[in-house]
Structures are given as C-alpha cells and as structure tokens.
C-alpha positions in Angstrom: -39.7 43.4 45.8 -38.0 42.0 48.9 -40.0 38.8 48.7 -39.2 38.3 45.0 -35.5 38.9 45.7 -35.5 36.3 48.5 -37.3 33.9 46.2 -34.8 34.4 43.4 -31.8 33.9 45.8 -33.5 30.8 47.3 -34.0 29.4 43.8 -30.3 30.0 42.8 -29.2 28.3 46.1 -31.4 25.2 45.5 -30.2 24.9 41.9 -26.6 25.2 43.0 -27.1 22.6 45.8 -28.8 20.2 43.3 -25.9 20.7 40.9 -23.3 19.9 43.5 -25.2 16.8 44.6 -25.6 15.7 41.0 -21.9 16.3 40.3 -20.8 14.2 43.3 -23.1 11.4 42.2 -21.8 11.5 38.7 -18.2 11.4 40.0 -18.9 8.5 42.3 -20.6 6.5 39.6 -17.7 7.2 37.2 -14.9 6.3 39.6 -16.4 3.5 41.6 -14.6 0.6 39.9 -15.5 -2.2 42.3 -19.2 -1.2 42.6 -19.3 -0.8 46.4 -20.8 2.7 46.3 -17.6 4.3 47.7 -14.5 5.9 46.2 -11.3 4.4 47.5 -7.7 4.6 46.4 -8.0 1.1 44.9 -10.7 2.4 42.6 -8.5 5.3 41.5 -5.5 2.9 40.9 -7.7 0.5 38.8 -9.2 3.4 36.8 -5.8 5.0 36.2 -4.0 1.8 35.1 -6.7 1.4 32.4 -5.6 4.7 30.9 -3.4 4.2 27.8 0.2 5.0 28.5 0.1 4.5 32.3 1.7 1.1 32.4 5.5 1.2 32.1 7.4 -1.7 30.8 10.4 -2.2 33.1 12.7 -3.6 30.4 11.8 -0.9 27.8 12.2 1.9 30.3 15.6 0.7 31.7 16.8 0.1 28.1 15.8 3.5 27.0 17.3 5.4 30.0 20.5 3.4 30.5 21.5 2.9 26.8 22.4 6.6 26.6 25.2 6.1 29.1 26.3 2.5 29.2 27.2 -0.4 26.9 24.7 -3.1 26.2 26.2 -5.7 28.6 25.6 -3.4 31.6 22.1 -2.5 30.4 21.3 -6.2 30.0 22.6 -6.8 33.6 20.4 -4.0 34.9 17.4 -5.5 33.3 18.1 -9.0 34.3 18.8 -8.0 37.9 18.7 -4.3 38.7 20.8 -1.1 38.1 22.7 -1.4 41.4 23.7 -5.0 40.6 25.0 -3.8 37.2 27.3 -1.5 39.0 25.6 1.8 37.9 26.6 4.5 40.4 23.9 5.8 42.8 24.5 9.3 41.5 23.6 8.3 38.0 20.5 6.5 39.1 19.5 9.6 41.1 20.1 11.8 38.1 17.8 9.7 35.9 15.2 9.7 38.7 15.3 13.5 38.9 14.7 13.7 35.1 11.8 11.3 35.4 10.2 13.3 38.1 10.6 16.6 36.2 9.1 15.1 33.0 6.1 13.5 34.7 5.5 16.7 36.8 5.4 18.9 33.7 3.0 16.5 32.0 0.5 16.2 34.9 0.5 19.9 35.6 -0.4 20.8 32.0 -3.3 18.2 32.0 -4.6 19.5 35.3 -4.7 23.1 34.1 -6.3 22.2 30.8 -9.1 20.2 32.4 -9.8 22.9 35.0 -9.8 25.9 32.7 -13.2 25.9 31.1 -15.2 26.1 34.4 -18.9 25.9 35.0 -21.0 23.0 36.2 -21.1 21.7 32.7 -17.5 20.7 33.1 -18.2 18.4 36.1 -17.4 15.4 33.9 -13.7 16.5 33.8 -13.4 15.9 37.6 -12.9 12.2 37.3 -10.6 12.7 34.3 -8.6 15.2 36.3 -8.2 12.8 39.2 -7.5 9.7 37.0 -4.9 11.7 35.0 -3.2 12.9 38.1 -2.9 9.4 39.6 -2.1 8.0 36.2 1.1 10.2 36.0 1.8 9.4 39.6 1.7 5.7 38.8 3.9 6.3 35.8 6.5 8.0 38.1 6.1 5.4 40.8 6.8 2.5 38.3 9.9 4.3 36.9 11.3 5.0 40.3 10.7 1.5 41.5 12.5 0.1 38.5 15.5 2.4 38.8 15.9 1.5 42.5 15.8 -2.3 41.9 12.2 -3.4 42.2 10.7 -6.0 39.9 8.1 -5.4 37.2 4.6 -4.3 38.3 2.4 -7.3 37.4 -0.7 -6.9 35.2 -2.7 -9.2 33.0 -1.8 -9.8 29.3 -3.5 -6.6 28.3 -1.7 -4.6 31.0 -4.9 -3.2 32.5 -5.7 -5.5 35.4 -3.9 -5.6 38.7 -4.1 -8.3 41.5 -4.7 -7.4 45.1 -1.0 -7.8 45.9 0.1 -5.3 43.3 -2.6 -2.8 44.2 -1.5 -3.0 47.9 2.1 -2.5 46.9 1.1 0.7 45.0 -1.0 1.9 48.0 2.1 1.6 50.1 4.1 3.7 47.6 1.4 6.3 47.6 1.5 6.3 51.3 5.2 7.1 51.2 4.6 9.8 48.6 2.1 11.5 50.8 4.2 11.4 53.9 2.2 8.7 55.8 4.3 7.5 58.8 4.8 3.8 58.6 4.6 3.4 54.9 8.4 4.1 54.6 9.4 1.1 56.8 6.9 -1.2 55.0 8.4 -0.4 51.6 11.9 -0.8 52.9 11.0 -4.1 54.5 9.5 -5.3 51.2 12.7 -4.3 49.4 14.8 -6.2 51.9 12.6 -9.3 51.5 12.9 -9.1 47.7 16.7 -8.6 47.9 17.1 -11.8 49.9 14.8 -13.8 47.6 11.7 -14.2 49.8 9.2 -16.6 48.3 6.4 -14.9 46.3 3.7 -16.6 48.3 5.1 -15.1 51.5 5.2 -11.6 50.0 1.6 -12.0 48.7 0.4 -13.1 52.1 2.2 -10.2 53.8 0.5 -7.7 51.5 -3.0 -9.2 51.5 -3.6 -10.6 55.0 -0.3 -10.6 56.8 2.3 -8.3 58.3 2.0 -5.4 55.8 -1.7 -5.5 55.3 -2.8 -3.5 58.4 -0.6 -0.6 57.2 -2.1 -0.9 53.7 -5.6 -0.9 55.1 -5.0 2.2 57.2 -3.4 4.1 54.4 -6.4 3.2 52.1 -8.9 4.5 54.8 -6.9 7.7 55.0 -7.0 8.1 51.2 -10.7 7.5 51.2 -11.4 10.5 53.4 -9.0 12.6 51.5 -10.4 11.7 48.1 -13.9 12.5 49.3 -12.8 16.0 50.4 -10.8 16.6 47.2 -13.8 15.6 45.0 -16.0 18.2 46.6 -13.4 21.0 46.4 -12.7 19.9 42.9 -16.4 20.3 42.0 -16.3 23.9 43.4 -13.1 24.6 41.5 -14.7 23.6 38.2 -17.4 26.3 38.7 -14.7 29.0 38.6 -13.9 29.8 34.9 -10.2 30.0 33.8 -8.8 30.8 37.3 -9.8 27.3 38.5 -7.6 25.8 35.8 -4.6 28.1 36.7 -5.0 27.4 40.4 -5.5 23.6 39.8 -2.5 23.3 37.6 -0.4 25.3 39.9 -1.3 23.3 43.0 -0.6 20.1 41.0 2.8 21.4 39.9 4.0 22.2 43.4 2.4 19.1 45.0 3.7 16.5 42.6 7.4 17.1 43.0 7.7 16.6 46.8 5.5 13.5 46.6 7.8 11.9 44.1 10.9 12.9 46.0 9.6 11.3 49.2 9.3 8.1 47.3 12.7 8.5 45.7 14.4 9.2 49.1 12.8 6.0 50.5 13.8 3.8 47.5 17.4 5.0 47.2 18.2 3.6 50.6 17.0 0.0 50.7 18.7 -3.4 50.5 17.8 -3.5 46.7 19.5 -0.2 45.9 22.2 0.2 48.6 24.2 -2.8 49.7 25.3 -0.9 52.8 21.7 -0.2 53.9 21.1 -0.5 57.6 17.7 -1.6 58.8 15.8 0.3 61.4 14.2 -1.5 64.3 10.7 -0.9 62.7 11.8 -2.2 59.3 13.4 -5.3 60.9 10.2 -6.1 62.8 8.1 -5.9 59.7 10.7 -8.0 57.8 10.6 -10.7 60.5 6.8 -10.8 60.3 7.0 -11.2 56.5 9.5 -14.0 56.7 7.4 -15.8 59.4 4.2 -15.5 57.4 2.5 -14.1 60.5 -1.0 -12.7 60.2 -1.4 -9.5 62.0 -4.9 -8.1 62.5 -4.2 -4.7 64.0 -5.1 -1.1 63.1 -2.4 1.4 62.5 -3.0 5.1 63.2 -2.2 6.9 60.0 -0.3 10.1 60.7 1.2 12.4 58.1 4.9 13.2 58.5 5.3 16.9 59.3 8.3 17.1 57.1 
C-alpha cells in the first residue's frame, strides 16, 4: 500500500512538473516576437501594440477630452502644439489625467480577473493574453498621459501595429518610470526638454538607440526580462487555482496599476514640455547635454527600484 501511494504521488508530481514546463514553453513561443528564444519587454510591447484598440490617436484623444471644456480654437492649439501651449491650466490637465488612469485601471483589472478565473492547466493559454492585455492597457494609459503633458504622437506604421526601435525604447523608459526604476525619471525629463527646445529628430533617435539614453534603456530592459520570467512562472501557478486565482489576479492588478500610472504622471507634469518653470536637476542636465552633443555612451547602469 505504501509503495502504491508513493508511486501515485510521484506520478502526480511528474505530471505537474511536465505541465509547468509545457506551459512555460507555450508562453515563450507565444510571446517571443523577435524569435530570439527569450521574452523581453520589447516582445511584450510589440505584441501589445498589435492588439486592437491599444494605439491611441493623439489628435482624436485630445479633441475628445478637451472639447468638453474649451472652444475649438484652444483645442486646435493643443493639438498643433500641446495643452500647456494652448494655455490649459495644469489643474485641468491633471484632472483629465486622473480620469484616464481611473478608466484604464478599471478596464485592465476586469480583464485580469476574467482571464484568471477559470483555473486549471487547460487555461495556460490565457497567460500570454493576460500579460498582453495588462501591458496593452498600460500602453494606452502611457500614450494618453504623454499626449496630455505635451509629448508628440507615438509613431507607428500605416496600420498602426509596427514600432521602430526609437519608439520602443521611449516606451521602455516610460515603463521604467512607472515601475519606479531610478534613472528612468531623469531620462524622460531630459527627452522632454530636448523636444521642447526642438532638438533634431536624428539626435533623439541616436540618443535612444545607441547614445546617451540607450544604456538606461538597456538596463531597464534587462531588469524587465528577469521580472517577466518570474511573473510568467507565478502566473502559471495562479492559473491552476480555480476562481480564487482570478479574484487575486484582478485585485493585484487593480492595486498595482494606479501607482504605476501616477509615477509616470508625476514625472510628466514637471518637464519643460508641461511646465515652463521647470528646473532641471544635475542628472537631467547631464543627460540633456549628452543628447545634444550626439555622444555615444557605452556604460551599464545599475537598475534600482525607488523605495517610494
């Protein structure tokens, strides 16, 4: 009897182990957009932006949000330049930003709970969907906040589903800010300053892909790679717990999404694009100088999460 019991337990363990391995392989194959056998934040961004409804038109968004409060000439000015240039008060921009965060938060939490609820290894296929949906709504919120606080349109191809390296790296920086990664804040503020003074597009592209900002982007991407691998495994375990997994997953998403968005909002509301009285920090100025000089910096940044 004891031997049979041990044999049964061993069989269950082996099957569970095989199921976990199979699940992780399925997830990697589904999410690996660039075919390098790894899951990185760039893969998630590329997959998320292909999801219908993720891309936000800057002009349409600003028109819809501002037309409720302002005449057409002010709306047109905000679209042509930015809301701050149109004379829209910071308090109003902040109010709209809060509404955006609330809306996207409710959407992503509901999706996360729905995908996590059924449970069982048969639901392993929902793990990629859960992750893509989460980052899809995160990208929606990111675009809207960028547009409210003066940044230009996120560039995609004609179908709105393909991003260049410069755009992906800009989004990675924003995600770094949202997750409290030290250094990302100064990089985003330096980019805003460069845009505000009309830096050439080629200089900005160089800074993001092989210049001053790129080492920060690269380090944030590495940090996300480790984090994503861990979250995929815990996500696979979560899916094996019926109903409760969905409730817990949706709850965690609900409480995590808001502070992430508010970190980005707080960074964007005080840049040269959104605040004419913005004062550069020493770190921001150093990055800005490197952007303007077109300097290539091949250094590794230690990625540290802000305790706050």
